[in-house]
Legacy VTK file of the C-alpha trace (Angstrom):
# vtk DataFile Version 3.0
C-alpha trace
ASCII
DATASET POLYDATA
POINTS 119 float
0.000 0.000 0.000
1.274 3.457 -0.942
0.357 6.610 0.927
0.650 9.990 -0.821
0.646 13.169 1.255
0.578 16.594 -0.368
1.742 19.854 1.174
2.690 23.362 0.154
-0.655 24.799 -0.829
-1.900 28.154 0.374
-3.118 31.596 -0.562
-1.008 33.637 -2.957
-1.491 36.751 -5.053
-1.588 36.562 -8.806
1.932 36.485 -10.196
3.284 34.690 -7.159
4.779 31.234 -6.755
4.191 28.087 -4.754
5.916 24.733 -4.606
3.796 21.709 -3.877
5.268 18.514 -2.485
3.943 14.968 -2.557
5.658 12.599 -0.159
5.189 8.906 -0.864
5.538 6.053 1.562
5.472 2.362 0.765
6.725 0.457 -2.232
6.699 2.487 -5.438
7.864 -0.341 -7.666
4.557 -0.626 -9.530
4.181 3.067 -10.278
4.534 3.874 -13.957
4.179 7.649 -13.726
3.441 10.407 -11.226
1.316 13.455 -11.758
-0.581 16.399 -10.379
-4.262 17.013 -10.975
-6.435 20.020 -10.193
-9.995 19.899 -8.946
-11.707 23.273 -9.191
-15.229 23.967 -7.882
-17.833 22.882 -10.415
-15.241 21.391 -12.742
-13.956 17.933 -13.463
-10.596 16.874 -12.165
-7.980 17.663 -14.787
-4.372 16.707 -15.370
-1.916 19.524 -14.724
1.435 17.787 -15.090
2.723 14.247 -15.493
6.176 12.705 -15.243
7.192 9.295 -16.521
10.444 7.475 -15.852
12.392 7.056 -12.641
15.966 7.087 -13.886
17.988 9.506 -15.944
15.498 9.533 -18.786
12.290 11.232 -17.707
9.532 12.824 -19.702
7.273 15.596 -18.459
4.013 16.700 -20.001
1.791 19.626 -19.063
-1.658 20.993 -19.613
-1.550 23.803 -22.167
-2.729 26.293 -19.552
0.366 25.793 -17.370
3.123 25.249 -19.936
6.064 27.528 -19.275
4.853 28.318 -15.756
4.763 24.968 -13.923
7.495 22.365 -13.540
7.083 18.833 -12.234
10.051 17.001 -10.769
10.853 13.945 -8.702
13.437 13.196 -6.039
13.777 9.422 -5.821
15.996 9.564 -2.734
13.246 11.394 -0.859
10.335 9.588 -2.532
8.887 13.006 -3.223
7.306 14.635 -6.249
7.229 18.401 -6.621
5.216 20.902 -8.596
6.837 24.300 -8.915
4.184 26.845 -9.854
5.249 30.293 -11.046
3.330 33.270 -12.406
0.181 31.984 -10.775
-3.197 33.109 -12.069
-6.626 33.120 -10.398
-7.712 30.329 -12.740
-5.047 28.096 -11.181
-7.147 27.987 -8.017
-8.264 24.556 -6.883
-7.374 21.472 -4.917
-4.197 19.898 -6.237
-3.977 16.137 -5.942
-0.960 13.935 -6.325
-1.369 10.814 -8.440
0.646 7.621 -8.688
-0.239 5.832 -11.902
0.081 2.099 -11.403
0.956 -0.458 -14.050
-1.883 -2.642 -12.797
-4.724 -1.832 -10.443
-6.274 1.459 -9.388
-4.078 4.532 -9.151
-2.857 5.957 -5.877
-4.214 9.366 -4.854
-3.400 11.836 -2.143
-5.952 13.851 -0.191
-5.074 17.097 -1.943
-3.814 20.530 -0.993
-5.724 23.762 -1.579
-4.228 26.467 -3.775
-5.978 29.822 -3.899
-4.750 32.609 -6.161
-6.204 36.036 -5.542
-6.433 38.692 -8.219
LINES 1 120
119 0 1 2 3 4 5 6 7 8 9 10 11 12 13 14 15 16 17 18 19 20 21 22 23 24 25 26 27 28 29 30 31 32 33 34 35 36 37 38 39 40 41 42 43 44 45 46 47 48 49 50 51 52 53 54 55 56 57 58 59 60 61 62 63 64 65 66 67 68 69 70 71 72 73 74 75 76 77 78 79 80 81 82 83 84 85 86 87 88 89 90 91 92 93 94 95 96 97 98 99 100 101 102 103 104 105 106 107 108 109 110 111 112 113 114 115 116 117 118
């Protein structure tokens, strides 16, 4: 069983920055990719950023709305995934959830951390 715990959310003014962290405990051997999703009020949960690969070769992908502003990264030694968010906009507001995409079986999900960007 894997437990994902997010942190780093908060209230920030537009144009500001936040760094989210997702600490994982348990065996991560069956995780194919890690990602961050956003759940905004009245909207469906949407993918923000995704990172595949655990070694030297890694591939990141981003939602069009965050390209050039957000960066996903992973520290294997700390079993932690990060989301660096710069130039934040009010439309970035929502609950950010960490995801561990499994090769087989249901994905792992964290409880989420709230990000609020004021205009």
